N, C-alpha and C positions, 0 to 999 in steps of 0.2 A: 789218324793222323801219329806218328808215331813224336815222342817230346825223350830228346837225346839229353840227356845231363851231360855238360863239359867235362873234359875230362881236366885241362888246364884252366888258370886264370886267365891266359891270353884268350885260350876261345870264350869263353867266359865275356871276356869285354866287348872284342869282336863281336856275339850273338849280342849283346842290349846295346851295342854300338846301331848295328844291322835294326833290330828292333828300335827305337827310338826315332830313324830316321823315317824309317814308316809312318811312323801315327804322327811324327811329325804335319805330316803332306795332309792331315784331318785337324789341324789345326785351327788354322785362318779358318774353317768351314764353319765349325763348331762356335766361334768368333764372333760370327757372324749370327752363326744361327740362335745365338744369346742375345745380342745386342738387336735381331727382329724380335724376340718374342718379350721382352724387355720394353721395348718401344712401341709394341700391342699392349702388353696388360697395363701401360702407366698410360696411356695413352686415349683409351677408350672407356667410359664410366656410364653407369645406368644411374635412371633417378626413378624413385618410387611414385608410386602417383597422389599420396599422401603428401608429397616432400618437394622441395624447388632445391637445387642444387647450385650451388655460394663458389664460386672460383676467382681464388686467389695466387695471383704470378709473385712472385718472392715475396707473400706475405700483405699484398697489395689486392683488394678490392678489385676485379676487373667484369665480372660479369653474373647476373643472375640465370641457372638456366633449367627449363621447366621439364617435366615428366618424360622419360624417354630415355635413348640412347643416344649419347654425344660422345663428343672429342673432346682434347687439349692437349697442350703440350707435357711431351714426355720425361719424364727422370725427374717429378716432382718441381719440376719448373713452374709449374701452374699445380694449386692443391683445391682437391674438391669435398667440399662439407655440405653434406646434407641436414639441410631443416625439415621437420615436422610441421607445417602449418594448418593442415587442416585438424591437425585432433587435439580435442578438449581434456589439457591437461587439469587435474585439482589434485587440489592440497588440504589435508586435514588438519584441523586444530582441538586441541584439548582432551581429543579419541583420535583411533585408528583402528580402521578396517583389517582387519585379517582374510577374512574370506566375505567376498559378496553373494549370494542369494537370496532364496526362499525364506534362509535364517543365517542370517548374515551375523558371524563372529565378528567381535571385536575386543582390542588386546586390553587383559586388564590392569595391565601396566597405568601409573598416576602420571598425567602432565599437566601435574598444577603449575609449575613451574612459567608454565604457555597460556593457561588458562584463569586460573584469578586475577581476577582486575578489581579496581576501587572507582566506586559509581562517583555522582555528582556527587547527591547526599550522605557520600563516607562510609556508605559497605561496602562488603567485600561479595562480589558475585561467581561463580565458577560457570563461565562461557567457552562453550563449543561451536566451533561452523567450518564452513569448508569455504575456500577457492576457487572457483573455476575459471581457467585464462586459456588463451591462446595465443599462437606467433602473427603478427599483423605485419611486422616488416623484420625478413630474416638479417639480411646487414646487421641493421641498428643492434639485432639481437646477440650476432655474433661479436660484434668488436667492442660493442659499450658493455657487456654481459658477461662479466667471469664464469659468476654459480648462477645459475637461472632459478634453480627450486629454492636455494638459501636468501638471493635477493626477494624473491614474490614474500616468502613464510618473514622472513624479520620486514618488512614493509607492509604486510598485512600485520602483524601483531601488532605493531607499532600505530597504524592507522586505529584497529581494532577499540585500543585500551584509551587511546584522544576520544573516538566517538561516545565507549562507553561514560566516558569521564563525564559526558556532559546531560546523562541523565539522571534521575534518579529511579532506583532498587527498583521501586515500582513500575514505572514507564519498562525499564528495560526486561522484566520478567512479562510482560502480562501485554499493554496497547501498544509498544513503541517499537514493535519487532520488524517491521517493514521497513518504516523508516530509517532504522541504523542499519538497516543489509542495504537500501537506498545510500543513506549517507556514505558507508565506510565503503560501497563501489565504487564510486565519483571520486572520493577523497584519494586511493589507492591509484585508481586512472591518471589524478590527474601527478602524483608523484611521480609515478614511471614514464608518465608524455616528459616531465622534467627532466630524468633519466638519459631520456632517448633510449627504453630498453626495449624497441619493436613489441611488449607484449601489450593483447588486447584483453581483459578484465571481460566476463562473460557472468559472469553471477557468484556474489558474496551472500550467504543465510544461514543464519544462526541457525542451529539443528536446537540445544539445548541451553537455560540462560535461568540458573540453578546456585541457591545459597552453598556455601562449603558444608561439607557433611558436620563438622563439630557446633553448624550452629542451625541445622537443616529442622528439629525438634523445635527447638525457640522459635525459630521463621512463621514454621508452619502455625504454630499456638498465634503467632500476630496477621498472620493472612485468613484465619476462622474467625478471629476478633475482629477484624475488617471486614469477612463477608457480612456477621451479623449485627455489626454496625448497618450494612448498608441495605440489612435487609428491612430493622426497624426504619431506617428514613424513609427508605422507598414503599411500608404501606401506611406511616405517617401523613408521605401524601399522595397514597391513593388515599384514605378515609378525607382527607382537605381535599378532593378532589370531587371526592362524592356532598360532602355540604357546601363548601364554598360557592362552588357555578348552579346548584338551588337556592341559596339564599338573596343569591343576589340577582337572579331570574327572580324570586318571589317578589324582588325591589324593585323591580325592574315594572313588573307586571301592576305593583302599587303606583308606581312613582306615574304608569300611561294612564291608570284611574282616574288618579286624580287630574292629571291634564286634562285629560277627558271633562269628566264632571266640570270643572273651572270653566270649559268652550265653553260648554250647551249651557252655565248659568250665563257667561257672558252672553251669548246670541240671545239666549232669551231674555236677559235684561235691555238688552241695545231692542228687542224686537218688539218690548210694550213702553220703552221710551217712544220707540219712532211711531207708535199707535194712539202713545195719549199724546202727543205731538200734533198727528193728526186730529184725532178729537177736539181734539182743544182749537185748530184750525176750524174746524166743523163751526164749533161751538161758536166761537166770536162774528162769523156769517151767518148762522140762523141759529139763534139760541132757543128759541121752543121746539124745533122739530127735531133740536139735537141735544135738547133733555129728555123730552116725549122719548125718543129712539133708545134712549141712553138706562131710560126707566124700565122699558121693556124688554128692551136686550138685557136686567137683571132680572125684572120677576122673571124672563124665559128662564135662567138659571137659576131660583130658587125654589119655583112651587114646585116643579118633582120632585125637589126633595124633603117637601113637607108631606108628614103623614097623613094631619086632620087638618081641613081651611075652616074659618069661621069668620061670615060677615058681620060686623057691625051698624046699622044704621044710626043713624047719629041722632033721632029722635025716640032711638028704639032704649028700652027701660031693661029689656034682656036679652038675652044669647040663643040666636033663632042654627038649629045647626045647618049647614050645607047640606043639601038632595048629596046622593050613594053617588058622585057623578064619577069618583076618578074609580070606582072597586071594579073586580071583574073589568080592567081594562079599558074603561068607556073612558 
């Protein structure tokens, strides 16, 4: 096709008008096509598996859609806001992780403005911790919270300072860490619920609780002295537990032996008294027989203990030796 340049302005005008008339036939079709494309592009939207879709109509909440392909009113009459509801978010305080892995790399920057805290016994600690949270109510999150990250960070730092202020420095460093974690988690959740933030706190965990660098050497010396004191106390209790229980056992044994001896003597005395009373009653009824029985019983006890036996006759003038009837077991 040859293109001929018009020779005169009139021919150029007539040719341009002819071309405009031909192009004008396609304008309505192009407009319709643009409207259809705009309608399709602004009407359908997709929600990922870890999200829900919040639909607003002229800024007012209308509905929540689940993962998948959905339709909405076009041309921004209804607006779509995706919210991650299954992802667990994490905020770090007092430190920053630059690269996680087998050898985790941390930022060398100091974060003392958020890590330095005052304990209940007026000591300063450098506290680092993490907070893990997720979205439990996307509508509350979208309409009640302007900046989720800053809100969580500010509230977490405030609650942690409050809780650390209720404990001594020794408790915060050693024995009460789990209690502090649980207390911060519970109080932070209460505050977030009061603000209707739609955020669920999953975990609060202290990472390091240390004295500031300027006093770390002195603090370590104090800890060593405390450990030495505990060691001496434990050794003293060990010696105490070895000696005192043994002495108590010996004393208990002596007491029990004395009680047994006393009971034996009382029982024997009561038996002798009962025997004497029985003998006395028998003597009152048969004096001769009882007297003779007592004499024989007494002699029976005495004679076996005598070495030699001599018999004296009333009229005898000398002592006669008794036959050796006791010798040889006869």
